[in-house]
C-alpha positions in Angstrom: -28.8 33.4 -9.0 -31.2 35.5 -7.0 -30.8 39.2 -6.6 -32.3 41.2 -3.7 -35.4 42.9 -4.7 -36.1 40.7 -7.7 -38.6 37.9 -7.8 -37.9 34.7 -9.6 -40.3 33.9 -12.4 -42.1 30.7 -11.8 -41.6 29.0 -15.2 -37.9 29.9 -15.7 -35.0 27.8 -14.8 -31.5 29.1 -14.1 -29.0 27.4 -16.4 -25.3 27.9 -15.9 -23.4 28.1 -19.2 -20.0 26.5 -19.4 -18.0 27.8 -22.3 -14.6 27.8 -20.6 -11.5 26.4 -22.2 -11.3 23.7 -19.5 -14.3 21.9 -21.0 -13.3 20.1 -24.3 -15.2 21.4 -27.4 -16.7 18.0 -28.1 -18.4 18.0 -24.7 -19.9 21.5 -24.9 -23.5 21.6 -25.7 -24.5 23.1 -29.1 -26.9 26.0 -28.4 -28.5 25.5 -31.9 -29.5 21.9 -31.2 -32.4 20.9 -29.1 -32.3 21.1 -25.3 -30.8 18.2 -23.4 -33.9 18.0 -21.3 -37.2 17.7 -23.1 -40.5 19.1 -21.8 -41.2 15.8 -20.1 -37.9 15.9 -18.1 -36.2 13.0 -19.9 -32.7 13.1 -21.2 -32.2 13.3 -25.0 -30.3 10.6 -26.9 -27.4 13.1 -27.6 -26.9 13.6 -23.9 -26.9 9.9 -23.3 -24.2 9.2 -25.8 -22.0 12.0 -24.6 -22.2 10.6 -21.0 -21.5 7.0 -22.3 -18.5 8.3 -24.3 -17.1 10.0 -21.3 -17.4 6.8 -19.2 -15.7 4.8 -21.9 -12.7 7.2 -22.1 -9.7 5.7 -20.3 -8.5 7.4 -17.2 -4.7 7.4 -17.1 -3.3 4.9 -14.7 -1.5 6.1 -11.6 2.2 6.2 -11.8 2.5 3.4 -9.3 0.6 1.0 -11.6 2.8 1.9 -14.5 6.0 0.8 -12.7 4.5 -1.9 -10.4 5.4 -4.8 -12.7 9.0 -3.6 -13.1 9.4 -3.1 -9.3 8.1 -6.6 -8.6 10.3 -8.1 -11.2 13.3 -6.3 -9.7 12.4 -7.4 -6.2 12.0 -11.0 -7.3 15.3 -11.0 -9.1 17.0 -9.6 -5.9 15.3 -12.2 -3.8 16.6 -15.0 -6.0 20.1 -13.9 -5.2 19.6 -14.6 -1.5 18.0 -18.1 -1.5 18.4 -19.8 1.8 20.0 -23.2 2.0 19.7 -25.8 4.7 22.0 -24.4 7.3 21.2 -26.6 10.3 23.9 -29.2 9.6 26.5 -26.3 9.9 25.2 -25.3 13.3 26.7 -27.7 15.8 24.9 -26.5 18.8 21.5 -25.7 17.3 18.6 -27.8 16.0 15.3 -27.0 14.2 13.3 -27.1 17.5 15.5 -24.3 18.9 14.9 -22.2 15.8 11.1 -22.8 16.2 11.3 -21.7 19.8 13.1 -18.5 18.7 10.6 -17.8 16.0 7.7 -18.3 18.5 9.5 -15.8 20.8 9.9 -13.3 18.0 6.1 -13.6 17.3 5.5 -12.8 21.0 7.8 -9.8 20.8 6.0 -8.6 17.6 2.6 -8.9 19.4 3.9 -7.2 22.7 5.4 -4.3 20.8 2.4 -4.2 18.4 4.8 -4.3 15.4 3.9 -4.7 11.8 3.8 -8.3 10.4 6.4 -7.3 7.8 8.8 -6.5 10.7 8.5 -10.1 12.0 9.0 -11.6 8.5 12.1 -9.5 7.9 13.5 -10.4 11.3 13.0 -14.1 10.7 14.6 -13.8 7.2 17.6 -11.9 8.6 18.0 -14.5 11.4 18.0 -17.3 8.9 20.5 -15.6 6.6 22.8 -14.8 9.6 22.6 -18.5 10.8 23.3 -19.7 7.3 26.7 -17.8 7.4 27.7 -17.8 11.0 27.9 -20.6 13.6 26.1 -19.6 16.8 26.0 -21.1 20.2 22.6 -21.8 21.7 23.3 -19.2 24.5 23.5 -16.5 21.9 20.5 -17.5 19.8 18.1 -15.1 21.5 20.6 -12.3 21.2 20.7 -12.9 17.4 16.9 -12.9 17.3 16.5 -9.7 19.2 19.2 -8.0 17.2 17.6 -8.9 13.9 14.2 -7.8 15.3 15.7 -4.4 16.3 17.2 -4.0 12.8 14.0 -5.0 11.2 12.1 -2.5 13.4 14.4 0.3 12.1 13.5 -0.7 8.6 9.8 -1.2 8.9 8.4 0.7 11.9 7.6 4.4 12.1 8.6 4.6 15.8 10.8 1.5 16.5 11.3 0.3 20.1 14.5 1.3 21.9 17.4 -1.2 22.5 16.5 -0.9 26.2 13.1 -2.4 25.4 14.7 -5.4 23.9 17.0 -5.8 27.0 13.8 -5.8 29.2 11.9 -8.3 27.0 14.9 -10.7 26.8 14.7 -11.3 30.6 18.5 -11.7 30.7 
C-alpha cells in the first residue's frame, strides 16, 4: 500500500497477511517457519505440498450431477411405458411412404421456423403415438402433423409459432 508523501523502500516487499476465519487453519502460513519464497525466488517444499493437497481435495459435485442418474433412470422407465408398436396395418388409408413424406414436411417446418431439434423429435413421436391409437384418413395426415408440431413447440420453444403460422405453412 502506498501512502502519499511516503517513499517505498527499494528492498521491501508488501505482503498481505490473511488470518481471517475464511481461510482454513491448515492452509494458513506459520510465521515461525521459513518464508515460502527463498532468496532465490523459488517456492519451498512446504508451499508445494500445500498447493498439491488443495488440488487433490474434492470439489463437491453440482446438484445436477448428484441427481442425473436418478433422473435418467426415471425417464427411461417412463419411456418404456410408451413403446410404439407397428401401427401401419391398423391405418387403412395410410402407408409408410405417406408417413415419410409427413416427417420430411415436419423437418422443413422445423427448419423454416428455426425450431429446436428436440421439438421435431417430440412432434414425430407424438404423431406416431397418435397414429398408433387413432385411424386417420390421408387427407387429415398433415393436420395431425401440424397439430403435434404446434403442441411440441409449446413444450420445447421459448417463443412458439402461432397457430396462424401453421395455417399459412400448410398451404390449405
